[in-house]
C-alpha positions as CSV (number, residue, x, y, z in Angstrom):
1,M,34.9,-57.3,21.7
2,S,36.1,-54.5,24.0
3,L,38.0,-51.7,22.5
4,P,41.7,-50.9,23.7
5,G,41.6,-48.4,26.6
6,S,43.3,-45.7,24.6
7,I,40.6,-45.9,21.8
8,E,37.8,-45.8,24.4
9,K,39.3,-42.7,26.0
10,F,39.7,-41.1,22.6
11,Q,36.0,-41.7,21.8
12,E,35.0,-40.3,25.2
13,R,36.9,-37.1,24.5
14,E,35.5,-36.9,21.0
15,Q,32.1,-37.2,22.4
16,T,32.7,-34.5,25.1
17,V,34.0,-32.1,22.5
18,R,31.0,-32.6,20.2
19,V,28.6,-31.9,23.2
20,H,30.5,-28.9,24.6
21,S,31.1,-27.3,21.2
22,K,27.5,-27.3,20.0
23,P,27.1,-24.2,17.8
24,F,24.7,-21.5,18.6
25,R,21.9,-21.9,16.0
26,V,19.8,-19.1,14.6
27,G,16.6,-19.7,12.7
28,L,15.9,-16.8,10.4
29,I,12.6,-16.1,8.7
30,V,12.5,-13.7,5.9
31,P,10.1,-12.7,3.2
32,S,10.8,-14.7,0.1
33,S,11.9,-11.6,-1.9
34,N,14.3,-10.4,0.7
35,T,17.8,-10.6,-0.6
36,V,19.6,-8.5,2.0
37,M,19.0,-9.7,5.5
38,E,20.4,-13.2,5.1
39,P,23.8,-11.9,3.6
40,D,24.1,-9.4,6.3
41,F,23.6,-12.1,9.0
42,H,26.2,-14.4,7.5
43,R,28.8,-11.6,7.1
44,A,28.2,-10.4,10.7
45,L,27.8,-13.7,12.5
46,A,30.1,-16.1,10.6
47,G,32.1,-18.1,12.9
48,S,30.0,-17.4,16.0
49,C,26.8,-19.3,15.0
50,I,25.0,-21.1,12.3
51,V,22.2,-19.3,10.6
52,S,19.5,-21.4,8.9
53,T,16.9,-19.6,6.8
54,T,13.4,-20.2,5.7
55,R,11.2,-17.9,3.7
56,I,7.6,-16.6,3.7
57,F,6.0,-15.5,0.4
58,L,6.0,-11.8,-0.3
59,E,6.5,-9.9,-3.4
60,Q,5.0,-6.5,-2.9
61,V,5.5,-4.5,0.3
62,T,1.9,-3.5,1.2
63,R,-0.1,-3.8,4.4
64,E,-2.4,-6.3,2.7
65,A,0.4,-8.6,1.5
66,E,2.1,-8.6,4.8
67,V,-1.1,-9.5,6.6
68,R,-1.4,-12.4,4.3
69,M,2.2,-13.4,4.8
70,I,1.8,-13.5,8.5
71,E,-1.7,-15.3,8.5
72,E,-1.1,-17.7,5.7
73,E,2.6,-18.3,5.2
74,L,4.1,-17.8,8.7
75,P,2.7,-20.9,10.4
76,H,4.2,-23.3,7.8
77,S,7.6,-21.5,8.0
78,L,7.7,-22.0,11.8
79,R,7.2,-25.7,11.3
80,L,10.1,-25.7,8.8
81,I,12.6,-23.7,10.8
82,K,11.8,-25.8,13.8
83,T,13.4,-28.7,12.1
84,T,16.8,-27.0,12.2
85,D,16.9,-27.2,16.0
86,P,17.5,-23.5,16.5
87,D,18.3,-21.9,19.8
88,I,16.4,-18.7,18.8
89,V,14.2,-17.7,15.9
90,V,14.3,-14.3,14.3
91,F,11.3,-12.9,12.5
92,G,13.0,-10.8,9.9
93,C,10.5,-8.1,8.8
94,T,10.3,-4.7,10.3
95,S,7.2,-3.4,8.6
96,A,5.2,-6.6,9.1
97,G,5.9,-6.5,12.9
98,S,4.8,-2.9,13.1
99,L,1.3,-3.5,11.5
100,G,-0.5,-3.4,14.8
101,G,1.9,-1.5,17.0
102,I,4.3,-2.8,19.7
103,E,1.6,-5.1,21.3
104,F,1.1,-6.8,17.8
105,D,4.8,-7.3,17.4
106,S,5.1,-8.8,21.0
107,R,2.1,-11.2,20.3
108,L,3.8,-12.2,17.1
109,G,7.0,-13.1,19.1
110,L,4.9,-15.1,21.6
111,A,3.3,-17.0,18.8
112,I,6.6,-17.9,17.3
113,E,7.9,-19.0,20.7
114,K,4.9,-21.1,21.3
115,E,5.3,-22.9,17.9
116,T,9.0,-23.4,17.9
117,G,9.6,-23.8,21.7
118,V,12.6,-21.3,21.7
119,R,13.1,-17.6,22.2
120,A,11.9,-15.3,19.4
121,I,13.5,-12.1,18.3
122,T,11.7,-9.6,16.3
123,V,13.1,-6.6,14.4
124,V,10.9,-4.1,16.0
125,G,11.8,-5.3,19.4
126,S,15.5,-5.2,18.5
127,V,15.2,-1.6,17.2
128,L,13.5,-0.4,20.4
129,I,16.3,-1.9,22.5
130,A,18.8,-0.1,20.4
131,L,17.0,3.2,20.8
132,R,16.9,2.7,24.6
133,T,20.6,1.8,24.7
134,I,21.6,5.1,23.0
135,E,19.1,7.0,25.0
136,A,17.5,8.6,21.9
137,K,14.9,11.3,22.1
138,R,14.4,12.8,18.7
139,V,14.4,10.3,15.9
140,A,14.6,10.7,12.1
141,L,13.0,7.7,10.5
142,F,13.8,6.7,6.9
143,T,12.3,3.7,4.9
144,P,12.2,2.4,1.4
145,Y,8.4,1.9,1.8
146,R,5.3,3.6,0.6
147,E,3.6,6.0,3.0
148,E,1.2,3.6,4.8
149,L,4.0,1.3,6.1
150,T,6.4,4.2,6.9
151,R,3.5,5.5,9.1
152,T,3.1,2.1,11.0
153,V,6.9,1.9,11.7
154,S,6.8,5.5,12.8
155,A,3.8,4.8,15.0
156,C,5.8,2.1,16.8
157,V,8.7,4.4,17.6
158,L,6.2,7.1,18.8
159,E,4.5,4.4,21.0
160,A,7.7,3.6,22.6
161,G,8.0,7.2,23.8
162,Y,10.4,8.7,21.2
163,D,9.7,11.9,19.2
164,V,9.7,11.2,15.4
165,V,10.8,14.6,14.2
166,H,11.1,13.7,10.6
167,S,10.1,10.5,8.5
168,A,10.3,9.8,4.8
169,G,10.0,6.8,2.5
170,M,11.2,6.1,-0.9
171,G,7.9,4.8,-2.0
172,I,9.1,1.5,-3.5
173,L,6.4,-1.2,-3.9
174,E,8.3,-4.3,-5.2
175,N,10.5,-5.8,-2.5
176,L,13.2,-7.0,-5.0
177,D,13.6,-3.4,-6.0
178,I,14.1,-2.4,-2.4
179,G,16.9,-5.0,-2.2
180,R,18.5,-3.4,-5.2
181,V,18.8,0.1,-3.7
182,A,22.6,0.7,-3.3
183,P,24.1,2.0,0.0
184,D,25.1,5.2,-1.9
185,E,21.5,5.8,-2.9
186,I,20.3,5.4,0.7
187,I,23.0,8.0,1.8
188,R,21.8,10.4,-0.8
189,F,18.2,9.9,0.2
190,V,18.8,10.5,3.9
191,D,21.0,13.5,3.1
192,S,18.3,15.1,0.9
193,E,15.6,14.5,3.5
194,M,17.7,15.7,6.4
195,K,18.1,19.1,4.6
196,T,14.3,19.6,5.1
197,A,14.2,18.4,8.7
198,Q,12.8,21.2,10.9
199,T,14.0,19.9,14.2
200,E,17.4,18.8,15.4
201,V,17.7,15.0,15.7
202,D,19.8,12.8,17.9
203,C,19.3,9.5,16.1
204,L,18.7,8.2,12.6
205,F,16.7,5.0,12.1
206,L,16.9,3.2,8.7
207,S,13.9,0.8,8.7
208,C,13.7,-2.4,6.5
209,T,15.5,-5.8,6.6
210,N,15.7,-5.8,2.8
211,W,17.5,-2.3,2.5
212,Q,21.3,-2.2,2.2
213,A,21.5,0.1,5.2
214,V,24.1,-1.7,7.1
215,S,26.7,-0.6,4.6
216,A,25.5,2.9,4.8
217,L,25.8,3.2,8.6
218,D,29.4,4.4,9.0
219,D,29.1,7.1,6.3
220,L,25.9,8.4,7.8
221,R,27.3,8.4,11.4
222,S,30.3,10.5,10.1
223,K,28.1,12.8,8.1
224,F,25.5,13.7,10.8
225,G,27.5,13.0,14.0
226,V,24.7,11.1,15.7
227,P,23.9,7.4,16.2
228,V,22.5,5.6,13.3
229,I,20.3,2.4,13.7
230,S,19.3,0.0,11.0
231,S,16.8,-2.9,11.2
232,N,19.4,-5.5,10.4
233,Q,22.2,-4.1,12.5
234,A,20.0,-3.8,15.6
235,T,18.8,-7.3,15.2
236,I,22.4,-8.7,14.6
237,D,23.5,-7.0,17.7
238,I,20.8,-8.8,19.8
239,V,21.5,-12.1,18.2
240,A,25.2,-11.7,18.8
241,S,24.7,-10.8,22.5
242,I,22.4,-13.8,23.1
243,G,24.9,-16.0,21.4
244,R,27.8,-14.8,23.6
245,K,25.8,-15.6,26.6
246,S,24.7,-19.0,25.6
């Protein structure tokens, strides 16, 4: 039985709306103990896209644990996130992306794209774009990590052509503990370290997707009068920009 013309037209219009209003979908991959990046993404991107998350096992923030995370856990997480039909996939770990320098991070992105069939965004790549955008030259870098991972992130910034004039980490091992560091504690840590900086800086970079750094950005900008970049905010900015163009 044929439907009345008015109903047929209504169904055609409804189908057109569904096709044209397909939301921009973000696939987010984070370490399993990360409690900060996902809420930051939802707060910043709510209403403009759908964020679907999958996790890769990590408890302690060490080089060895992050290598295992990438080699053993990431392949399965990519198969999982692919089932959400994302438009892009974000690899949400700064220090893991920095383990082998910029080339390692780029290869990681390419591997994600090969497995998922969509564009990959890495945090390291997003931060380097942010540094280029503000035309930074002398960077002070702060992390919650132990020394080894602070050095690998610093090495990526140096490799990209910027002077890292001061760097410091809180020395925290457990990723859950990193996520519990309050924004006020981050501000106090940066303030204390900046008092020992020997060279004037034109940018602060707060590294780690599980650090509550986004909430500290405005206060630090006001305090030091220079641009302040965080891992999550830099990545959110890239995702938002891609989403607007889609």
